[in-house]
C-alpha positions in Angstrom: 174.9 1.1 63.0 174.6 -1.3 60.0 177.0 -1.1 57.2 175.4 0.7 54.2 177.1 -1.9 51.9 175.8 -5.4 52.0 178.4 -8.1 51.6 177.7 -11.9 51.7 180.2 -14.4 53.0 180.7 -15.6 49.4 181.6 -12.0 48.4 184.0 -11.8 51.3 185.7 -15.0 50.2 186.0 -13.7 46.6 187.5 -10.4 47.8 189.8 -12.1 50.2 191.1 -14.4 47.4 191.7 -11.2 45.3 193.4 -9.4 48.2 195.7 -12.5 48.7 196.6 -12.8 45.1 197.3 -9.1 44.6 199.4 -9.0 47.9 201.4 -12.0 46.5 202.1 -10.1 43.3 203.5 -7.2 45.2 205.5 -9.5 47.4 207.1 -11.1 44.3 207.8 -7.7 42.7 209.4 -6.2 45.8 211.4 -9.4 46.5 213.0 -9.2 43.0 214.1 -5.6 43.5 217.9 -5.1 43.4 220.1 -4.2 46.3 218.4 -2.7 49.3 215.5 -1.3 47.3 213.0 -3.4 49.3 214.3 -2.2 52.7 215.4 1.3 52.0 213.6 4.0 54.0 211.5 6.0 51.6 209.4 8.2 53.8 206.2 6.3 53.1 203.8 5.3 55.9 205.9 2.4 57.1 209.2 3.6 55.6 210.3 0.7 53.4 208.4 -1.5 50.9 209.2 -4.6 53.0 207.9 -3.0 56.2 204.7 -1.8 54.4 204.1 -5.4 53.3 204.5 -6.5 56.9 202.1 -3.8 58.0 199.5 -5.1 55.5 199.8 -8.5 57.2 199.4 -6.9 60.6 196.2 -5.3 59.6 194.8 -8.5 58.1 195.8 -10.5 61.2 194.5 -8.0 63.8 191.1 -7.4 62.1 190.4 -10.8 60.5 192.1 -13.2 62.8 191.7 -11.5 66.2 189.0 -8.8 66.2 186.5 -10.8 64.1 187.1 -13.9 66.1 186.4 -12.1 69.4 190.0 -12.3 70.5 190.2 -8.6 71.2 190.9 -8.3 74.9 193.8 -6.1 75.9 195.8 -9.1 77.0 195.2 -11.1 73.8 196.2 -8.1 71.6 199.1 -7.2 73.8 200.4 -10.8 73.4 199.9 -10.6 69.7 201.7 -7.2 69.4 204.6 -8.6 71.4 205.0 -11.7 69.2 208.4 -11.3 67.6 207.3 -13.5 64.6 205.3 -10.5 63.5 208.5 -8.5 62.9 210.3 -10.4 60.2 213.8 -9.3 59.3 214.3 -11.2 56.1 212.2 -12.9 53.4 212.4 -16.3 55.0 210.8 -15.0 58.2 208.4 -12.9 56.1 207.2 -16.0 54.3 206.6 -17.9 57.5 204.6 -15.0 58.9 202.6 -14.4 55.7 201.7 -18.0 55.3 200.4 -18.1 58.9 198.4 -14.9 58.5 196.8 -15.9 55.2 196.0 -19.4 56.4 194.2 -17.9 59.4 192.4 -15.2 57.4 191.2 -17.9 55.0 189.9 -19.9 57.9 188.0 -16.8 59.3 186.3 -16.0 56.0 185.4 -19.7 55.4 183.6 -19.6 58.7 181.5 -16.5 58.0 177.7 -16.7 57.8 175.2 -14.2 56.5 174.0 -13.5 60.0 177.6 -13.2 61.3 178.5 -10.5 58.9 176.3 -8.1 60.8 177.6 -9.0 64.3 179.0 -6.1 66.2 182.8 -5.9 66.7 185.1 -3.8 68.9 188.7 -2.8 68.8 190.0 -0.8 71.8 191.6 1.9 69.6 188.6 2.4 67.3 185.6 4.3 68.8 182.1 3.8 67.6 180.0 0.8 66.5 180.9 -1.5 63.6 180.4 -5.0 62.4 182.3 -8.0 61.0 181.4 -6.6 57.6 183.0 -3.3 58.5 186.1 -5.0 59.9 186.5 -6.9 56.6 186.2 -3.6 54.7 188.7 -2.0 57.1 191.3 -4.6 56.3 190.6 -4.6 52.6 190.6 -0.8 52.2 193.8 -0.4 54.3 195.5 -3.0 52.2 194.5 -1.1 49.1 195.8 2.2 50.5 199.1 0.7 51.4 199.5 -1.0 48.0 198.9 2.5 46.6 202.0 3.7 48.6 204.0 0.8 47.1 202.8 1.7 43.6 203.9 5.3 44.0 207.3 4.2 45.4 207.8 1.7 42.6 207.0 4.3 40.0 209.5 6.7 41.6 212.1 4.0 40.9 210.9 3.6 37.3 209.7 0.2 38.2 206.3 -0.9 36.9 204.0 -2.2 39.6 202.2 -5.5 39.2 198.8 -5.7 37.5 196.0 -5.7 40.0 192.8 -5.3 38.0 189.9 -7.2 39.5 188.9 -8.8 36.2 192.4 -10.0 35.2 193.3 -11.2 38.7 190.2 -13.3 38.9 190.6 -14.8 35.4 191.9 -18.3 35.2 195.7 -18.3 35.0 195.9 -19.5 31.3 193.5 -16.7 30.2 195.1 -13.7 31.9 196.2 -10.7 29.9 199.9 -10.8 29.1 200.7 -7.5 30.9 201.4 -8.8 34.4 204.8 -7.5 35.6 205.1 -9.5 38.7 
């Protein structure tokens, strides 16, 4: 089944750049929290703010580095899931993992073609038929949902989340609104 939303490779690159920038804003915000606020269990989907950021990287990596590239055999994914570098315990390990994921995601989206966007994809845990375009939307929407969890948790701590408006994030750095709290 074809995705009802058409998305070009250029659109995908623009949205990926936005996703990466917004993710970075949340990383900077969470990194600056005092004490154990970043790692405290909060009862959100992946417990802590730090672990939720790690999960966002997992989603980007699985869908846009493995599934979309056809690296989706049980063996390949099992090896990926067993890779201890995917379970950072501190910010230094997190930075190494994040850099690796975003470099590979960028490589994937640079290689997309109009025809390739409609290619069928398969993940063993997801029934049904879907395409590269759908896999990209899956990673993007899941990131958005988890950032929503972070926003709620930050507000509970009376901490203003970073600005993430599409228009302002995409504006050249010198012309951005002066409301960014990251």
